[in-house]
N, C-alpha and C positions, 0 to 999 in steps of 0.2 A: 741311462744315468752313468756318469763317469765317477770313478773314485778320485778323491783328492788327498793331497798331503795337507794336514792341518796347519803346519808351519807356513806352507805356501799360501794357504787361504788367508791366514792372519796377516801375512806380509802384504798381500794384495789389499786386504781390508784397511790397513793402517796407511798404506802408501799411495794407492792408485786414486785417481779422481773418481768422483761419484759415477760418472757415465762409464768410465772404463771398468770399474769394479762391477757395475751392473751387467756389462757385457761378459765379464769373467764368470759371474754367477750363472748367466744364461747359458754359456757354453757348457758348464758343468751341470746344468739343470738343477741348480740350487735355489731354493726359495726360503730365505731366512730373514727374520726381523732382526733389528739391531740388538735387542735383548738376548736373542739366541746366539748371535755372533759374540756378544760379550761373555756369555757362558762358556763358549768354546775357547775364547781368549783366556779366560780365567783358568780353565782346565789345562790349557797348553802351558801357561806360565807355571802352574803347580808341577806339572810333569817335568818341565825343564829345570825347575829349581832343585828338584831331587836328583835329576839325571846329570846335572851340570857338575860332575865330579871330574877330577883330572884324568881319571882312566877312561872316561866316556867321551868319545869324539863327537864332533858335529854330525858325522855320518850316522852314528848310532842314535843320536837324538832325533834325526830325521826319520830313521828307520821305524821307530816305534809309533810314529804318527802317520805312516804311509798307508794308502789304500783304504781310506775311510769313505763310506757312502753316507751322505748326509740327507736326512729327511725323506728317505725312501717310503713310498706308499704302495701297499699291495693293490694291484689293479682290481677295480670293481668294488672291493670291500672298503678301501680307504684307510686301512690300518697303517699308521705311520710309526717309523722308528727314527729317533734323533741321529744316532751314530751306529753304523754297522761295519764290521770288519771280518773278513772271511779268510780261512785257510782251507786246505784240503779236508781237514778233519775237525775244525772248530769254528765257532762264531763268537765274536765279542760284540755285545750290545751295550751302549752307554746312553742312558737317558739323562737329559740336562734339565736342571731346575734352578731358577734364580733364588727362590725362597723355599724353606722347608714346608712342605704341604702335609707332613705327618706320615708316620711309618705305614699306616694302613693304606693310604692312597698309593704310596710308593710301591708297596708289596703287591697291591692289586694290579698296577700297571705292569710290573715285571712278570707276574704270573701270566698275564694276558700275552705279553711278548713271548714268554716260554711256550705257550700254546701254539702260537703261529710259527715259531722258529723250529720247534722240535720235529716238524714234518720233514725237515731237511736231513735228519739223521746225522747230525754232527754234535760234538760236545759244545755245551752252551756256557758262556760266561756273561752273566747279566748284572749290570751295574746301574746305579743312579748317582749322579754328581750334583751336589748342591753348592752353587758358586758362592753364595753369601756367607757360607760357613766353612767352605773348603772341606766338606764331608763327603765321603764315598760310601755308599751302601751296596752290598752284594747279596743277591738271592742265591743261596747255596743249593746243593743237590737235595737237601732235605726240605726245601722250600721255606727255609728260615731266612729272614732279613737281618743281616748283621752289618755293623759298621766295619769297614775294611781299611786296613792301613794302605796308604798310597803305594807303598813298595810292592804289595801283592798285585795290584793292577799293572804296575810297571813290569813286573816279572812276567805276567801273562802276555802283555803286548810285546815284550822283548823276545819271548820264546815262540810266539805265533809266527809262522812263516806265511805272511799275508799274500793273498792272490787277488787278481782282478776277476770279475764276473762279467762276461760279455753282454749278457742280457738278464738282468735281475727278474724281469717279468716271466721269463721262461723257468726260473728257479722257483718262484712263488706262484703256484697254480691256485687261483682263488677257489676252485671247486673242491680243493682239499679241506676247506674250512667251513663248508656249508652243509648243514644237516637238515633233515626234515623231521618234525615231530611224528609224522605218520610212517615214513619209510625207515626211520632209525629211532624208534621210541626209546630204546634202551640208552642210547647215547644222550638223547634229549633229557630223559629223566635223571641221568647221572650228571647233567650239567656240562657235558663235553662239547661246548660250543660257546661262542661269544656273539653278541649283537654288534652290528656296525654302529658307527657314531650316530648316523641318522636315526636308526632304530632306538638307540639309547636316549637320544634327545626327545623323541616322541613319547617314549615310556615315561621319562622324567616329567614331562609337561603334563601328561594325563594324570599322573599320580601326585602332582605337586602339592595340592591342598584340598580342603573340603569345600572350597568355594566354586569348584568347577561346575559346569552345567550337568544336567542329568543325562544328556545324550552326547556321545562323542562318536565321530566317524574316522576310520583309517582307510584311506583310498590308495590303491596302487595297481599298476599293471602286473602281468605275470612276471615272476622272477624278482620282484622288488623286496620280498621278505615279509609280506603281510602275515602269512600263517605262522612263521617262526616267532614274529613279534607278539602276536596276540596269545599264542600258547605259552610263551615265556612270561608274559604278563599274568596269565592265569596261574602259572606255577608259582610266581611271586606272591600272588594273592592268597593261594592255598596255604601258605605258611602261617596265615593269621585269620583268614575268613573263608567263607564259602563262595564259590563262583560256579555259575552255570554256563556251559558252552552250548549254543544251539547251532548245529551245522545244517545249512539249507541244502541238503542233498542226502544221498545214501551214506551211512556211516561205513568207513573203511576199516581194515584190519588194525591200523594204528589207533583209530578211535577206540576200538574194543580193548586193545592192550592198555590204553590209558584208563579206561573205565575199570579194568581189573585192578588197577592201582588206586581206585577210590575216586576218580574224577567223575564229576557230574556232566555227562555229555548226552544230549538228545538230538535226534534228527527232527527237522521241521515237520517231517511227515508223521511224527508221533502224535496221535490224537489227543493224548493227555495234555499237551502244551496248550491247546485251544479251548480246554475246558475252563469255565469261569471259576472253578474252585482250585485251579492249579496254584500252588503256593509259591509264587514268585518272591514273596517277602522273605523266604528262607535264604535268599541269595543277595547279599549286598552288591554283588557285581554280576552282570550278565553280559556275555560276549556272543554276538551273532555273526557267524562266519559265512561268507558268500552271500551277504545280505541282499545283493541285487536279484537273487532268485526267490526272495520271499513272495508268497502269494498275497493278494490284497487283503484277504481275510486274516491271514496270520499277522501281517503288519498292523492292521487296525486293532486286532484283539490284543496283541502283545503291548504295543505302545500305549493303548488306553489303560491297560492294567498297570503298567510301569509308571505312568504319569502320576499315579496316586501313591507311589511308594518312594521311600528314601533310598533309591538304588542308582548305581551308575550303569548305563547300558552303552556298550561299545559296538558299533556296526563296523564290520570289516568287509570291503567290497571293491570290485572292479566294474565300473559302469559299462565297460565294453564286453564283459563276459556274460551276456544274456543270450541264451541259445534258442529261445522260442519267441514267436510273435507276441504271445500274451505277456511275457515278461517285458518286452520292449514297450508295449502299449501301457502297461501299468506304470513303468518307469519308477520303480521303488527308489532308486538313487535320488531322483528329484524330490520325492516325498520325504526322504531322510533330510535333505537339505532344508526343507520347509520347517523342520523341527528347530526349536531353540537349542543349538548344539555347537560344539567346537569341531573343527575338521582339520585333519592332518594328512599330508600326502607323501607317500614314499616315492622317490623319483629315481633312485639308483638301482639299475638292474644288477643283481648280485648272483642269481642262481644260474642263468643261462650265459654261456660264453658269448663274447662279442661277435664271434664268427657266426654262431647259430642265430643270434638275435638279428644280425644284419641280413642273413639269408632269408629269414622269415619275413622281414620287412619288405625286401625286394620281391619275394614271391607274391605277396598280396598287393603290391603296387609297383609295377614294372617301370614307372616313371623315375623311381629312386635310382640315383647314380652312385656307384661304389668305385673307389679307387684304391689300389694297393692292398687288396685283401684277398687271400686265398680261402678256399672252402674245402679243405682237406677232410673235414669231419661231416661232410654231406655226401650221401650216396644216392644215386639215381638208378632205378631199375625200370625196365619196360617189358610189358607182356601184352598179348593181343586177346587173351581169353580169360573169362571169369575164373574157370577152374585152375588156370595157371597161377593167377593171383592168389586164390584161396590156398593152394598148396604151398606157394612160396611164403605166405605169411606164417603158415605152420612151421616151415623150415626155419624161419627167422626166430620164431618163438623158442625153438630148441637151441638157439645160439645166443641166448642172453639178450635178445632184443625185446623191448616192450611193444607189443602190437596193441594198438588202441583203435577200436572200430567206431563208426558213426552210430549214434543212438537211433534206434527205430521206434516208431510209435507202437505201443502194445496192441493196437487194433489194426495195424497195417503191415502186412507182409509183402507189400508191393513197392517198398522203397527202392530206388535205383541201385543202392549199394547192398541190398539184402543178398544178392546172388553170390557175391565174391567174399563176403566177410567171414572171418574166422570167429565163430561164436564161443570159442574157448577163451577169447580175449575179452578184456573189459571195455566198456563203452566210454565215450567222452565224458558222460555225466558221472560215471563211477570213479574217475581218476581226478576229479576236481580237487585242487589243493595239494596234489601229490607230485612227485618228481622222480625221474628215472634217468639213468646214464644214457641209454640208447633207445630212441623212440621211432616207431614206424607208422607211416600214414599212407593212405592210398589216394592218388589223384586219378579219378576215373574220367570217362569221356565227356561227362557233363560239366566239368570245370572249364572255364573259359575266361577271357579278358573282355571287359566291356570297352566302349569307345573312349573311356578315360584311362584305359590300361589298368583297371582294378580287377582283381580276381573275383569271379562270380560263379554261381552254380545255376545251370539253366533248366533244372527240373524242379517241380514243386515237391516239397518234403515237409514233414511235420515240424522238424527242427531245422534251424538254419545251418546248412552244411558248411558254408564258409566259416562261420563262427565256431563250429565244432572242429574244423581243421585247425584253426588258430589255437583253440583250447588244447588239442592233441599235441601240436608241435611245440607249444610253450611249456610242455611237461619235461622237455629234454634238457639235460645238463651238459652232455658232451657231444652226442652224435645224433643225427637224424637220417632216416632212409625214406625217400619218397618212391613208392611203387606206382608206376604209371600204367593205367589200363587204357590202351587205345586212345591216348591223348597226346598227339604229336605237338599240338600248338603250345601247350603249357610246358611240355618237355623242352621244346626248342628255346623258349624263353630262359629256362633254367640252364640249359647248356651254353647259351650265349653268355650268361653271367659267369659261369664257371670257366669257360674256355677263353674268354676275351676280356678278362679283368685287366684294368690298367695297372702298370707298375709304377 
């Protein structure tokens, strides 16, 4: 995105033909509606009316409106700022409103902007301009919203030594703003996070009124923010009513920390859930996480009991994250769809970087073609012996890497991966719903590509190894390391991708 001079932008808006102005906006990567252009025009006229004193030259008038970034959105998250202006040590943010939407909404937006901007460690000047009233509000350092004389904004703009930023996306790392209720429960409970617009919209629609259906589903692939959304919803509910969270797996440390704070969280494996006398009526809201892993007995028992009660049940699941043949045969997602319910789908990947997400996609389907992307955060290692892999995994564990091993059947110690795995590590099933900065997975000699160039596993196992690998890798936020054990074929595919990417 290029910075613009607001006077230049308005000159182009008022003078150029529609086609030429469209090309002008495209060059500067500006997507503005007429009403937003009119807001900028009103702000510019107000600034110039005050600045148009004999001692103020045209040069100084142009200077205070130079280097503005318009409508920048943080990649993956979608958080948008109307106007941003940078110096080496400060940021000016001006939000534009045609009509007064009320101080509460204005303050909420500026506080949200403060959250995203303060990661840059610069002094912040946060304003909202209402064009219909020519009013400027300022969020001060005490987080108070006050009406601000125009001269104060003028002084800040005049004093700021504005600069250009070559790549705003490099400045705003979306991973800075994403937290996990499990891995960072303290930040979660303190409310040190914000939902994306898509998450906010789904939350609003589910909570909109009492006429909603009894069952609701939230569907999303890894990294789309299902867990944060449903736990944020639970936190909102707990302010006024009881909510029960059912996790279809083993409870992790984050679950236990939330339980210590009074949250009602049960594992699907808890026998009391399936008792006919379990008091579901005590919970007006019930949220079932990783619902694709429900057993048939649990699904039938719980839905039968809930159908008799005035409760809202929210299923959160990913239909692709079934790790065992029985889960696939039961196909609980299809059974959820058969209920009278509303369904919402999260589509934006916000946790995993685009680089990591693209690499995983190509790893599992080598037909996918990638252009112009480097994979600097992917590491590939190769060993020829089981004990080398096992020892190397232990080495990585001591270097802040999260090693996740393939889940073995409790009754079978002859799984192909049993010999090399570090059992100090957690299994694919134990990390469901969690995330880590750096994740390690092993590609042993039984991984291969089929005739359609799709990654497969050529040994029979209790759980689906390909699906476990996908589950493991999609826990990564920043980096992945693939440790190859005597598998030149898959290594060669990965090397080709990393060494011969198109520019």
